[in-house]
C-alpha positions, 0 to 999 in steps of 0.5 A: 476441485469443488466449491462448497458454498457455506451457510448464508451467515457466512457467505450471503448469496455467492452468485449475487456477490459474483454478479456485482463484482463482474459489473464493476470489472466490466465498467472499469474495463470500459473506462481503462480501454477509453483511457488507453487511447492516448498511451503513446509515450513513456510520459503517457504510460508512466505519468498519464501525460501529467494531465490530472488536477490536484483534486483528481490526483488526491482522490487517486492517491487516497484510492491507492493508499486506502488498500485492502489493509485499510478497509478489511485489515483495520476494521478487523484489527479494531473488531478483534483488538479494540483500541490497539487496532485503531492505532494502525489507522492513526499511524497511516494518517499521521504519516501524510504530514511527513509526506506533505512537509518533506517530500511531495513538492520537492520530489515533483520538482526534481524527478521525472517518473520514478523515485530513482530519478531523484536519488540519482539526480546528482549522484552516479547514475548507474549504481544508484538507479540499480539500488533504487529500482531493486528497493522499489521492486521489493517494497512493491512485492511486499505490498502486493503480497498483502493485497493478494492475501486480502483477495484470497481471504475475502473470496473465501468468505464470500464463496465459502471456499475453504480449500487452499486450491480454490483460494489460489484460483481466486488469487490467480483471477485477481492477478490476471485482471490486474495485469489486464488493467495495467497492460491496457490502461497504463497510469491514466487507466489505473488512475481512473480506476483508483478515483472510482474506487475511492468514491465507492469505498468512502460512500460504502463505508459512510453508509455502513457507518451511519447505519451502525450509529443509527442502530445505537441511537447515534450515540458512540458511547452506546456502541462502545458499551455494546462492544464491551458487552459482546466481548465480555471484556472491558479491555477492548476500550483500553490500550494494551490488548495487543501491544501491552502484553509484555515489554517486547510488544510495547517496543513492537508497537513503537517499531510499528508506529515508526514504520507507518509514519515514516514509510508513507513518504517513501512508498514508491507507488504513492511517490509516483502519483506526484508525477501525474500532475502538471506542477508542484502546486498541484502536487501539494494540493493533491496531498491535502485532498488525500489527507481529508479523504483518508482522515474521514475514512479512518473515522469511519473504520473506528465505527465499523470496527467497534460495530463489528465487535458489538454486532458479531463478536470477535470470536465469530469474526476470528472463526470465519473464513478470512479471519479478522479480515472478514469483519467488514463483510460480516458486518455488511451482511448483518446490517443489510443482508446479501445485497449489502454484503455483495456491494461492500465485497465488490468495493473491497475487490475494487480496492484490491484491484486498484491498489495492485494495478498501481503497485504493478505499474510502479514496479514495471516503470522502475524496471523499464525506466531505471534499469532498462532505459537508464542503465542498459541503454544508457539513457538512449532507448529506441523509440517505444522500446521502454514502454514495451519493456514495461508491459512485459515486466507487468506480466512477470510481476503479475505472475510473481505476485500471484505465486506470492499471494497464494503463499501469504494467503490467510495472513493479517493483511494490515500486518503484511502492509506494515512490513512493506512500510518498514522496508520502504522507510528503511531502504528509501526514506533516509536516501530521499531525505539526505538527497534533498537536504544534505549537500555533502551526501555522496554515492557511497552514502546512498548505496550504503543507506539503500542496501543497508536498510533493505537487507537489515529490514528483510533479514529482521523480518525473515528471522522474526515471529512473523515468519516462524515460531508462532501460532500465526506465523507464515511457516507454521510448525518450525521455529528459526526466529531469534529476533523478538520483534514482529516489525523491524522498523525501530532497528532498520530505519535508524541503521539506514540513516546511520549507514547513509551518514557513515558512507558519506563521511568516509567517502573522499570523492566529491560529487558535482557541486553544479549538479547539487546546486541545480537540484537544490534550486529545482527542488525548492523553486521548480525552475527547470523541472518542466523542461526535464519532465516533458520529453 
């Protein structure tokens, strides 16, 4: 296998890029090793011993949430599709209000380590935990695909590696590092990596934003005019360039918006972050911190996206290795040459590593805590066995993510993440809402809601233009799609809510009223929550 380093306009200095990234990996590995010293119990490994403050956890949440899709995908979407690309970031941000108002505090009060703790609290443990764990693993897998695809696209740009084999090797390296971080550091090490990465990402984006604005006399209108001039198309400032082409694309946009706004409050790796703080008050505070950091960052992406459109042009971006995902790195090279490109690319790499580490520990915790400890061992695993199973699961998930990432390489990562949001909103959110707010909700309702939402979302994606039948489909050259929508949310989310209701009203069995009362008191007041979470 040979690597072809392309012209400087594409990749900058490959060895400088590798050097900066290696320095970041070395520093964070030292931090992860130091953090791993206290990983003795399941609470330490999954929830970092509940030792983080609201501010620290808010930074870690933003580090978890501002993934490669946010930085590379949204910048690329704005650079190529203008206003319609910016709508992605609006959906991602508004979603936090749903998480803050409906989920964060109640979830922290009711659960222990995972989403399934909440869903199975007053329902039949075994079937509900299996369903919730399966849903968690599927959502994490979709999200991991997006991050791995982002890694492949980024490195193909940095090193000029256009061969699929070379990009596959890079994805394997990222997967290996991810496994190492999680095996050693657990949630505490992963959280510190996410905090560092959030600081670096916001600082890097801020420097580039000020630079782009300075080149345009700190006049945003002038920047937009230059973007129109470069594109030779005034439509980049108007809605409809991507989603206004037909009635189907308009419905697709509604579907995407629904998935983004409702999916955040049901993402397992974000929900799990609420258990790393000592109290519900700190959980609430961490969401407020996250909203501020994420909101400021998305303002930066608007400037960076239009900056890339103005200084580089959509056609050059689409033609570069990595396609639309290369907009931010190409803009960095245009502004500050090889050094800024290397720095921004290292930050993007850090972004990918931090997010995949968070996803992996969530998936591993779901399997070991919900399936192994609670179902297989009926809540009585041997001392230390649960953490051992979690670590073995990390290796398996890492290998699956590497294989999937190689298959998804070249896809638009903002779009792949939107699919993960759609599955989360369909399979998880209805059951979370019903469990927390509907006293009558039963086990049958939970199972119908989770499986109905999960299966409908996956089937609709499998037979959509995302997978086959389009120029940019995952499987080119074949066409077995019959669903016109690229995002299934507008069908699968209402269907899951309906199935949860139908399963409950047709179920003659009554759930334990004492458990229901205990859950209501605990979720609203936090009384009894500490006792449940400290073993």
